[in-house]
C-alpha positions in Angstrom: -43.4 11.9 -42.4 -45.0 8.4 -42.5 -43.1 5.1 -42.0 -43.4 4.3 -45.7 -41.2 7.1 -46.8 -37.6 6.3 -47.2 -35.2 7.8 -44.4 -33.7 11.1 -45.2 -30.0 11.8 -45.1 -30.6 14.2 -42.2 -32.6 11.3 -40.4 -29.4 8.8 -41.1 -26.9 11.0 -39.8 -28.8 11.7 -36.6 -29.2 8.0 -35.9 -25.4 7.5 -36.6 -24.7 10.4 -34.4 -26.7 9.0 -31.6 -25.2 5.4 -31.9 -21.5 7.0 -31.8 -22.3 9.0 -29.0 -23.6 6.0 -27.1 -20.4 3.9 -28.0 -18.2 7.1 -26.8 -20.4 7.0 -23.5 -19.9 3.6 -22.8 -16.1 3.6 -23.6 -15.8 6.2 -21.2 -18.0 4.9 -18.6 -16.1 1.7 -18.3 -12.9 3.0 -16.2 -15.1 5.4 -14.4 -17.0 2.8 -13.1 -14.2 0.4 -12.4 -12.5 3.5 -10.4 -15.7 4.1 -8.3 -16.2 0.1 -7.6 -12.6 -0.6 -7.1 -12.6 -0.6 -3.3 -15.4 -3.4 -3.5 -13.5 -5.5 -6.3 -10.2 -5.1 -4.4 -11.3 -6.6 -1.2 -12.3 -9.6 -3.3 -8.9 -10.5 -4.4 -7.1 -13.1 -2.6 -4.1 -11.9 -0.9 -5.0 -8.3 -0.7 -5.3 -8.2 3.2 -2.9 -11.0 3.6 -0.7 -11.6 6.5 2.9 -12.1 5.3 5.8 -13.5 7.0 9.1 -11.5 7.4 11.0 -14.4 9.2 11.6 -15.7 12.5 11.6 -13.3 15.4 15.4 -14.5 15.9 16.3 -12.4 12.8 15.3 -9.4 14.7 17.3 -8.9 17.7 16.2 -6.9 20.7 17.2 -3.2 20.7 17.8 -3.2 17.0 16.5 -2.0 13.8 16.8 -4.6 10.5 16.0 -4.1 7.0 13.5 -6.9 5.6 11.9 -7.5 2.3 8.6 -9.4 1.6 6.9 -10.4 -1.4 3.7 -8.5 -2.4 0.9 -10.9 -2.1 -0.9 -8.9 -4.9 1.4 -9.6 -8.0 1.2 -10.2 -11.5 3.6 -12.3 -13.5 5.2 -9.3 -15.1 6.2 -7.7 -11.7 9.5 -9.5 -11.3 12.0 -8.0 -8.9 9.6 -5.1 -8.2 7.3 -7.5 -6.3 9.7 -7.6 -3.4 8.9 -4.8 -0.8 11.5 -3.4 1.8 10.5 -2.4 5.2 12.3 -1.5 8.5 11.7 -3.9 11.5 12.5 -2.5 14.9 12.5 -5.0 17.9 11.7 -2.8 20.9 12.2 -5.2 23.8 12.0 -8.7 22.3 8.1 -8.9 22.4 7.2 -5.7 20.9 7.9 -4.6 17.1 7.7 -1.7 15.0 7.5 -2.3 11.2 8.2 0.8 9.0 7.3 1.4 5.5 10.7 2.2 3.8 9.2 5.2 2.1 9.4 8.8 3.9 6.2 10.5 4.6 7.1 13.8 2.9 7.5 12.4 -0.9 8.1 8.8 -0.7 11.7 8.8 -1.0 13.6 5.5 0.4 14.9 6.4 4.1 17.9 4.8 5.4 18.6 3.7 9.2 21.8 5.0 10.8 22.4 3.1 14.0 25.2 5.6 15.1 22.9 8.3 15.1 19.8 6.3 16.0 17.8 8.1 13.3 16.1 7.3 9.9 17.3 9.7 7.3 15.8 10.7 3.9 18.3 11.6 1.3 15.7 13.7 -0.9 15.0 16.7 1.1 16.8 15.8 4.5 13.9 14.6 6.4 14.8 12.6 9.9 12.9 10.6 12.0 13.8 9.2 15.6 14.1 5.3 16.0 10.2 5.1 17.1 9.5 6.6 13.8 8.3 9.8 15.0 9.4 13.1 13.2 12.6 14.5 14.1 13.2 17.4 11.6 12.8 18.2 8.0 9.8 18.7 5.6 7.5 15.7 6.6 4.8 16.7 8.8 4.3 13.5 10.5 6.2 10.2 11.3 6.9 7.1 9.2 4.1 4.9 8.2 3.8 1.7 10.2 2.5 -2.0 9.2 0.1 -3.9 11.6 2.2 -7.1 12.9 1.5 -9.9 14.6 3.7 -12.9 15.9 2.7 -16.6 15.3 4.7 -19.7 15.8 7.7 -17.6 16.5 7.4 -15.9 12.9 6.7 -12.0 12.4 4.0 -11.3 10.4 2.7 -7.9 8.6 -0.5 -7.2 6.9 0.4 -6.4 3.4 -1.1 -5.5 0.2 -1.8 -2.1 1.5 0.6 0.5 1.6 0.3 1.9 5.1 -0.6 5.7 4.7 -2.8 8.1 6.8 -6.1 6.9 5.7 -5.2 3.1 5.8 -6.2 1.0 8.8 -2.4 0.2 9.6 -1.6 3.7 9.7 -1.3 3.9 13.6 1.2 2.1 15.9 -1.7 1.8 18.4 -3.4 -0.8 15.8 -0.9 -3.2 15.9 -2.0 -6.7 16.5 -0.7 -9.0 18.9 -1.8 -12.5 19.2 -0.9 -14.8 22.0 0.6 -18.3 21.0 -2.5 -20.2 22.1 -5.1 -17.6 20.5 
C-alpha cells in the first residue's frame, strides 16, 4: 500500500484498538505504580513518623495500666471520630513504660485490661495476655504489639502513624526509645 491510498477499514480498527489498549494499560498502571511506590511517598508525608503526646507522665501512675487515646497524625478532614486511636499504657516503675496497641495480635479485635486478674483479654476468640503484653493463652501466636515511646519534658510520647506490627520498626519492646531530659 502506498501512503496516497486512503486507509482501509481494517487499518482504522487496528489503530483504534491499539489506542484503546494503550489507554486501558495506562489506567491499570497508575494504581499499580502508586502501590509499588507508596513506601517512598508515605515517608514524605508530614506527620507519618510523628511523635504524639499521650499526656503527662503523672496521668499514668506507677504499677498501673491505663487506657489512653491519641489523634492519628495522618488524617483527612473526613476521618472525624475515627482519627482517635486508643492504646493501653503500662507504667512499670515510674520511669519505664510499655504502650500497647489495643488490637489483639490474632485478628485485631480490641483487647480489654482486667486489673483483678492482671490480664488483657480479647473478647473475640479468648486470647489472653499477661500485664507485660506477652501471650498467656488462646489463639494469638505472639504478644501484643507495642509502640516506641519516649519521655520529654514530663510528657509521654509515642511514635504514631505506623500501626505496630511484626514488620514495623516499633514491634519490639527492646526498641523503645528513652531520652534523657538534657539530650
